Short mmCIF file of the C-alpha atoms (twelve columns), coordinates in Angstrom:
data_MODEL
# 
_entry.id   MODEL 
# 
loop_
_atom_site.group_PDB 
_atom_site.id 
_atom_site.type_symbol 
_atom_site.label_atom_id 
_atom_site.label_alt_id 
_atom_site.label_comp_id 
_atom_site.label_asym_id 
_atom_site.label_seq_id 
_atom_site.Cartn_x 
_atom_site.Cartn_y 
_atom_site.Cartn_z 
_atom_site.pdbx_PDB_model_num 
ATOM 1  C CA . MET A 1  8.192  0.409   16.012  1 
ATOM 2  C CA . VAL A 2  5.598  -1.893  14.119  1 
ATOM 3  C CA . ALA A 3  4.051  1.209   12.282  1 
ATOM 4  C CA . ALA A 4  7.519  2.081   10.999  1 
ATOM 5  C CA . VAL A 5  8.647  -1.087  10.006  1 
ATOM 6  C CA . ILE A 6  5.135  -1.290  7.819   1 
ATOM 7  C CA . GLU A 7  5.796  1.970   6.403   1 
ATOM 8  C CA . LEU A 8  9.161  1.682   5.361   1 
ATOM 9  C CA . VAL A 9  9.112  -2.223  4.305   1 
ATOM 10 C CA . GLY A 10 5.371  -1.824  2.978   1 
ATOM 11 C CA . GLY A 11 6.673  1.287   0.923   1 
ATOM 12 C CA . ALA A 12 9.221  -0.446  -0.617  1 
ATOM 13 C CA . LEU A 13 7.602  -3.318  -1.575  1 
ATOM 14 C CA . LEU A 14 4.701  -1.263  -3.332  1 
ATOM 15 C CA . ILE A 15 7.606  0.608   -5.327  1 
ATOM 16 C CA . VAL A 16 8.872  -2.651  -6.500  1 
ATOM 17 C CA . GLY A 17 5.720  -4.179  -7.053  1 
ATOM 18 C CA . LEU A 18 6.521  -7.223  -4.833  1 
ATOM 19 C CA . ALA A 19 3.889  -9.005  -2.601  1 
ATOM 20 C CA . THR A 20 1.709  -5.872  -3.758  1 
ATOM 21 C CA . ALA A 21 -1.856 -7.019  -2.408  1 
ATOM 22 C CA . VAL A 22 -0.410 -7.645  1.231   1 
ATOM 23 C CA . ALA A 23 1.610  -4.852  1.477   1 
ATOM 24 C CA . GLY A 24 -0.994 -2.567  0.118   1 
ATOM 25 C CA . LEU A 25 -3.619 -3.556  2.708   1 
ATOM 26 C CA . LEU A 26 -1.033 -3.523  5.549   1 
ATOM 27 C CA . VAL A 27 -0.033 0.307   4.304   1 
ATOM 28 C CA . VAL A 28 -3.855 0.990   4.327   1 
ATOM 29 C CA . LEU A 29 -4.395 -0.727  8.011   1 
ATOM 30 C CA . ASP A 30 -1.345 1.156   9.255   1 
ATOM 31 C CA . MET A 31 -2.538 4.626   7.476   1 
ATOM 32 C CA . LEU A 32 -5.952 4.110   8.714   1 
ATOM 33 C CA . GLY A 33 -4.618 3.966   12.650  1 
ATOM 34 C CA . ALA A 34 -2.384 7.193   12.154  1 
ATOM 35 C CA . ALA A 35 -5.225 8.757   10.618  1 
ATOM 36 C CA . LEU A 36 -7.625 7.943   13.475  1 
ATOM 37 C CA . PHE A 37 -5.216 7.668   16.342  1 
ATOM 38 C CA . VAL A 38 -3.090 10.716  15.506  1 
ATOM 39 C CA . HIS A 39 -4.258 13.030  12.860  1 
ATOM 40 C CA . ALA A 40 -8.087 12.843  13.167  1 
ATOM 41 C CA . THR A 41 -8.341 15.461  15.807  1 
ATOM 42 C CA . HIS A 42 -6.522 17.771  13.908  1 
ATOM 43 C CA . GLY A 43 -8.469 18.461  10.726  1 
ATOM 44 C CA . ILE A 44 -8.161 17.950  7.470   1 
ATOM 45 C CA . PHE A 45 -4.972 19.826  5.982   1 
ATOM 46 C CA . ALA A 46 -1.132 18.163  6.455   1 
ATOM 47 C CA . ALA A 47 -0.158 21.535  7.158   1 
ATOM 48 C CA . ASP A 48 -2.210 21.382  10.626  1 
ATOM 49 C CA . GLU A 49 -1.476 18.170  11.051  1 
ATOM 50 C CA . GLY A 50 -4.106 16.766  9.760   1 
ATOM 51 C CA . TRP A 51 -5.365 13.343  8.075   1 
ATOM 52 C CA . GLU A 52 -4.470 14.920  4.145   1 
ATOM 53 C CA . LEU A 53 -1.321 12.870  3.745   1 
ATOM 54 C CA . VAL A 54 -1.970 9.819   5.325   1 
ATOM 55 C CA . GLY A 55 -5.567 9.661   3.715   1 
ATOM 56 C CA . ALA A 56 -3.764 10.180  0.064   1 
ATOM 57 C CA . ILE A 57 -1.282 7.462   0.995   1 
ATOM 58 C CA . GLY A 58 -3.966 4.874   1.941   1 
ATOM 59 C CA . ALA A 59 -5.895 5.732   -0.876  1 
ATOM 60 C CA . ALA A 60 -3.023 4.998   -3.259  1 
ATOM 61 C CA . ALA A 61 -2.317 1.880   -1.466  1 
ATOM 62 C CA . LEU A 62 -5.855 0.736   -1.209  1 
ATOM 63 C CA . ALA A 63 -6.123 1.171   -5.125  1 
ATOM 64 C CA . LEU A 64 -2.699 -0.540  -5.941  1 
ATOM 65 C CA . ALA A 65 -3.948 -3.762  -3.779  1 
ATOM 66 C CA . ALA A 66 -7.401 -3.531  -5.812  1 
ATOM 67 C CA . VAL A 67 -5.797 -3.269  -9.221  1 
ATOM 68 C CA . GLY A 68 -2.621 -5.135  -8.994  1 
ATOM 69 C CA . PRO A 69 0.803  -4.455  -9.815  1 
ATOM 70 C CA . GLY A 70 1.768  -2.999  -13.301 1 
ATOM 71 C CA . ARG A 71 3.666  -4.566  -16.261 1 
ATOM 72 C CA . PHE A 72 7.012  -3.566  -14.625 1 
ATOM 73 C CA . SER A 73 6.613  -5.273  -11.416 1 
ATOM 74 C CA . ILE A 74 8.273  -7.849  -9.646  1 
ATOM 75 C CA . ASP A 75 4.920  -9.435  -9.548  1 
ATOM 76 C CA . HIS A 76 4.194  -9.601  -12.800 1 
ATOM 77 C CA . ALA A 77 7.702  -10.589 -13.996 1 
ATOM 78 C CA . VAL A 78 7.385  -13.638 -11.463 1 
ATOM 79 C CA . GLY A 79 3.792  -14.491 -12.370 1 
ATOM 80 C CA . ALA A 80 4.963  -14.301 -16.401 1 
ATOM 81 C CA . ARG A 81 7.356  -17.094 -15.778 1 
ATOM 82 C CA . ARG A 82 4.855  -19.758 -14.364 1 
ATOM 83 C CA . PRO A 83 3.558  -22.251 -16.549 1 
ATOM 84 C CA . THR A 84 -0.097 -21.860 -17.063 1 
ATOM 85 C CA . ALA A 85 -2.534 -24.714 -16.809 1 
ATOM 86 C CA . VAL A 86 -3.931 -26.031 -20.182 1 
ATOM 87 C CA . THR A 87 -7.728 -26.218 -19.819 1 
ATOM 88 C CA . ARG A 88 -9.820 -28.596 -22.203 1 
# 
Protein backbone atom coordinates (compact mmCIF):
# COMPACT_ATOMS: atom_id res chain seq x y z
CA MET A 1 0.00 0.00 0.00
CA VAL A 2 2.83 2.42 0.86
CA ALA A 3 4.63 1.68 -2.41
CA ALA A 4 1.44 2.28 -4.40
CA VAL A 5 0.86 5.65 -2.72
CA ILE A 6 4.49 6.71 -3.24
CA GLU A 7 4.36 5.72 -6.90
CA LEU A 8 1.02 7.44 -7.57
CA VAL A 9 1.43 10.61 -5.51
CA GLY A 10 5.19 10.90 -6.01
CA GLY A 11 4.84 10.46 -9.77
CA ALA A 12 2.12 13.09 -9.92
CA LEU A 13 4.23 15.50 -7.85
CA LEU A 14 7.21 14.96 -10.15
CA ILE A 15 5.07 15.61 -13.22
CA VAL A 16 3.75 18.95 -11.96
CA GLY A 17 7.01 19.87 -10.24
CA LEU A 18 5.83 20.20 -6.66
CA ALA A 19 8.10 19.12 -3.77
CA THR A 20 10.46 17.76 -6.41
CA ALA A 21 13.39 16.87 -4.16
CA VAL A 22 11.30 15.00 -1.59
CA ALA A 23 9.11 13.24 -4.15
CA GLY A 24 12.13 12.30 -6.24
CA LEU A 25 13.96 10.76 -3.30
CA LEU A 26 10.88 8.83 -2.20
CA VAL A 27 10.39 7.45 -5.70
CA VAL A 28 14.10 6.51 -5.88
CA LEU A 29 13.85 4.59 -2.60
CA ASP A 30 10.65 2.91 -3.77
CA MET A 31 12.24 1.85 -7.06
CA LEU A 32 15.36 0.63 -5.26
CA GLY A 33 13.19 -1.56 -3.04
CA ALA A 34 11.26 -2.86 -6.02
CA ALA A 35 14.46 -3.66 -7.89
CA LEU A 36 16.07 -5.45 -4.95
CA PHE A 37 13.09 -7.33 -3.54
CA VAL A 38 11.12 -8.17 -6.68
CA HIS A 39 13.01 -7.73 -9.95
CA ALA A 40 16.67 -8.55 -9.18
CA THR A 41 16.30 -12.31 -9.56
CA HIS A 42 14.70 -12.00 -13.01
CA GLY A 43 17.63 -10.39 -14.79
CA ILE A 44 17.81 -7.03 -16.51
CA PHE A 45 15.13 -6.83 -19.18
CA ALA A 46 11.57 -5.71 -18.39
CA ALA A 47 10.14 -8.28 -20.79
CA ASP A 48 11.45 -10.96 -18.40
CA GLU A 49 10.20 -9.04 -15.32
CA GLY A 50 13.70 -7.66 -14.75
CA TRP A 51 14.81 -4.40 -13.18
CA GLU A 52 15.22 -2.37 -16.40
CA LEU A 53 12.06 -0.27 -16.04
CA VAL A 54 12.35 0.39 -12.31
CA GLY A 55 16.01 1.29 -12.87
CA ALA A 56 15.07 3.84 -15.52
CA ILE A 57 12.31 5.33 -13.36
CA GLY A 58 14.65 5.48 -10.35
CA ALA A 59 17.41 7.14 -12.39
CA ALA A 60 15.00 9.74 -13.76
CA ALA A 61 13.62 10.48 -10.29
CA LEU A 62 17.16 10.79 -8.91
CA ALA A 63 18.07 13.21 -11.69
CA LEU A 64 15.00 15.34 -10.94
CA ALA A 65 15.76 15.31 -7.22
CA ALA A 66 19.38 16.31 -7.83
CA VAL A 67 18.85 18.97 -10.50
CA GLY A 68 15.56 20.34 -9.24
CA PRO A 69 12.40 21.39 -11.01
CA GLY A 70 12.36 23.15 -14.32
CA ARG A 71 11.12 26.57 -15.32
CA PHE A 72 7.53 25.42 -15.85
CA SER A 73 7.10 23.71 -12.46
CA ILE A 74 4.99 24.71 -9.49
CA ASP A 75 8.13 24.82 -7.31
CA HIS A 76 9.64 27.40 -9.67
CA ALA A 77 6.45 29.46 -9.84
CA VAL A 78 6.13 29.56 -6.05
CA GLY A 79 9.84 30.25 -5.58
CA ALA A 80 9.76 33.12 -8.08
CA ARG A 81 7.13 34.95 -6.01
CA ARG A 82 9.09 34.80 -2.76
CA PRO A 83 10.91 38.00 -1.85
CA THR A 84 14.65 37.66 -1.93
CA ALA A 85 16.87 38.81 0.92
CA VAL A 86 18.93 41.89 0.22
CA THR A 87 22.61 41.48 1.04
CA ARG A 88 24.92 44.40 1.63
